[in-house]
N, C-alpha and C positions, 0 to 999 in steps of 0.2 A: 503493498501500500503505499502510495507517495504521500509524504508530508504536506502539510499546508503551506501556501505559498503566501502570496500578496493579499493584502486586505484593503477594503477601499471604505474610507472616511467620510461619513457625511454628519450634518448638523442643522438643527434648527433651534432656535431659543436656547434653552437650558439641556436640551436634548442632544447627545451624539451615540454615533452608533458605528460600528466596524462591520463590514461585510466580507468573508472570505472569498478568492475567487475559487477555491475549489470546496464543491460541495454548495456552494451559495450560503455558505454558513454564515448565521449571526453571530459573530465572535463578542461582540459586546455592545450592550445598549446599556447608557447611563444618563441620569438625570442629576444635573446641578454636580457633577461628578462621583456622584454614587452610583454602584453598579445595579440595576434592575436584573441582569443574567450573569450566570456564571459564563467564565471566559477561559481561555486557552493562549498560550505564546504562539505568536505568528511562527510559520515555520515547524510546529509540531503538529502532530494527528490531534484532533480534539478527543478528549476523553468520552467515552459512552457516546459518541458522536453527536457531543453538543452542538447545539445550534443547525444541524445539518438538514438538509432536504432530503426526503425519503420518497423515490419515485422510482417507476410506475405502481408500485404498491408500498403502503407503510407495514411495519410491524414484520408478521411472520407467514409464509406459505407452507406450509405440512408437507414435508418430503419433497419439497420443491415442486410438486407436481399438480396440476391443475388442467381441466377440461374448459375449453371455450369455443364455441361456434361449432361443435362436434369434433373438435379436434384436441388431442390430447397433447399435453407439453410437459417438459421435464426441464427445470431450472438448475443451476448450478446451487448446490449446498453449500451456503456461506455460515451457517452456522451448527459444524457439526457435531456439536455436544448435545443438541437436539434434533438434529436430522432436518432442519428448516433452511428453507430461503429467506434471507432477512433484509429487509429495508431498501430492495430495488437495487439500481443501477448506479446512481448519481451522484452520492454523498462523497465519493473518493476521486471525482474526475474534476478536471478544471472547466468553468463554466466560461462562455462568451460574454465579453462585458458588449452588452448593448446602447447604453446611456448612461451618461453619469452627470450629476450638476451637484451644487452644495448640499442639498438635500434629499437627493433620490439617487438609488442605483437600479439599473435595469441589468439582468443577466438571463441568458438562456443557454439551453443543452440540448443536442439532438441525441435522444436515450440511444438512438442506435438498434441495431439488432444483436441479440445474444442466443445463445442455447437455450431453447424453451420460449425465447420470446422474439416471434417474427412478426413483430409491429412496428408502424414507424410513427413516433409521436415526439413533436418537440414541445419543450417545456419552459417556460417564461416566469420569472419571479422577481417582483420590484418591492425593493424595500425603502420606505418613503417616510421622513420625518415632517412633522409640524411642531407648531407650539402644544397641541393636543398630544403628541407623542408617536407612536409607530404605525404605520399601518403596511402589511405585507400583503401583496396582490399577486395570487398564482393563476397562470392558464395552463392549460395543454389542448396541444391541437394534433389532430391526426391528420398527417400528411400521406398517409398510404392509401391503398385501394381496398381495405377491408376493415370492419368493424374492430375495435381494440378496447381490451378492458381497460381501466384504468383507476388507479386509487394514489393518495399523496398524504404526505405528514410532514409536521416539523419536529424535531428533537430538541424543543426549546425548554432551558433549564431558567428558572425564575430563583430571584433571591431579592432579598431588601437590604441595600448596603452591606454592612459587613455584620450584619446581624446573625447569629448562629441560627442554624434552621430549627432546632428544638426551643428556641425562643419566640417562634412565630406562629402564628395560627393560619390554616388553610380553610378557605370555603371553596366550592365551585358548583357550578351548574349541571346537574345531572339527576336524569330522572331513572335510569337502570344502570345496571353493571353487569357485564358479560362475563360468566363463570368460564374460569380458565383452568386447565390442566396444570397444577403447580410443577409439574417435571417438565414439560416441554412448552409452557406458557401457550398452548392452544386452546380455542373454545371447547368446551366438553360438557356445556348445556346451553340452556337458553339464558337468555336476558332477564334480570329479575330486578325487582325495584329495590331501590337503595333506603326509602323513606322507611325510618325508625331502625335501619341495621346499622354493623358496625362500618360500614361503606356511607353512611349518609354524611357529607359534608355540606348540608344546605345551610347551616349555621356554622361559624369560625370553630375550629377546633385545632387545640394545641398541637403541634407536632412532634412533641417528646414521645419515643418510643413507637410513632407511626411508620410502616412500612407499607408500601404499596407497590405494585407493577400490572396494574389494572385498569381494563377498557372501561368508559363508561360514555353511555350518550347523553350527549348535552340539549336535553330537552325542556329547559326551564329558560328561555330566551326573554329579555327585556322586552319594551315597546318598540325598539329599535331592530328588533328580530337578532340581538346579540346575547350569546350567553357567556357568563363572566365568570372568572376562576380567578382568586384574589389570596394570594400570600400578604399577610401584615405582621410588622415588626410590634414590639411592645408599646411603643409610642402611640401607634394606632396610623401609621402611614404605611404604606403597603404598594406593591407591584401588582396591577391587574393586566391580566390577559382575558383578550376577547374572541370569540370565535363568530363568524356568520354562519347560516344555515347549511352552506354547502360544506363546512368541516362540523358534523354533528357528533363528532365523536372526539374524544380526549382519553389519551393513555397516561394515567398518573403514575410517575416512576418515581419511587426513593433510592437516591445512591446512598450506601449504607457501608462501612466497613464491616459491620455484622454480618453481612451477606457477600463478603469478598467485592464489594462494588464500590468502594470510596470514590468522591471525586478530590481529585489531587489538591491539596492545599486548603482543603474546605473539610473533608469528611463526609459528613451527611449533606445532601443538596436532593431539591425535587425539581423533577422534569415536568411541565404540564404542555403534551404533544399534541396539536391540533392535527387531525386525523378526518379524511373523508370516510372511511370506512373502517370496521373493527379487523381484528386478527383474522387471518384465512379468510378472507372476503372472497377472493379468487375462488375458492371452494364453497364456502356457503351461499355467495351471491349476493350478502347483505351489503345494500348501498354501493354496490359496483357501479362505478360511471363506464357506460358503454360509449365510447366515441365513434359516431361514423365517419367515412371520408369526409373530411375538411371540416369537421366539426370542432370548435373551440369551447373549451369547458372554463370557467372563471370562478375563483373562490377568494375570499379573504379572511385574514384576522390582524390582531393588534395588540399593542402593548403600551401600559403608561402607567406614571407614577400616580399613587393616589394620596391625598391629604388624609388627614384624621377625619 
């Protein structure tokens, strides 16, 4: 795997962000000098895929095998310990810089054809800052001559300045949780309501001892159609991540030394990952986007600093 190369810096008001050339990764988002995301050193591989774009599927495909349009496909196994194909093809490659201004970066990548992936899809991601925060707009266009399955995710870690995760509270908009096999992290049952369960985060919960690696459906949008996921520090300020209805799923993942997945120099950290579909969607069919030839899909999500 190639190490990360250049990153593009953008700013607006008190916000500043850095977007990596490889993986179109959100390397840094900060407000008034205080980080709202976990980061990594330029020139190194992002730990735990932090900030990277996941396409043409997020999460996992069981055994790397799926059927679409009457044809069977076998993807490369990229998670050998669980025999899964993980996180698509674009998180370790250099993206093309399409356009850049003081507050905006647009990057694109042609996914290309791979073993088990005979489809032609081009992906574009725009990171744009304003005085209101960051908006990420993603699109995917089928440039081929046959229908193509598609899914997308962003492996976004959130933080509140230098506050330790265990001193923060987390609340997120979720109506249901998809049950997973804890060994392979694949669905092993239907989605179940979160209300009243240990997975209910509709009210803020202290993150001490909380460990998650769980997909949730974001089914509680606000009046603008946004689902909000909020990490707050003890003083009440926080980092908010919102998703539109195209990103109807989030995977909440806790990096934790106790689970042999510490975030470097931070220990415990939390990722809130916008996704268009759940794990193994290419087999379940749940929320898979089907792109017809020439069709373009677009979705968006964003982040901002929240006052008390």
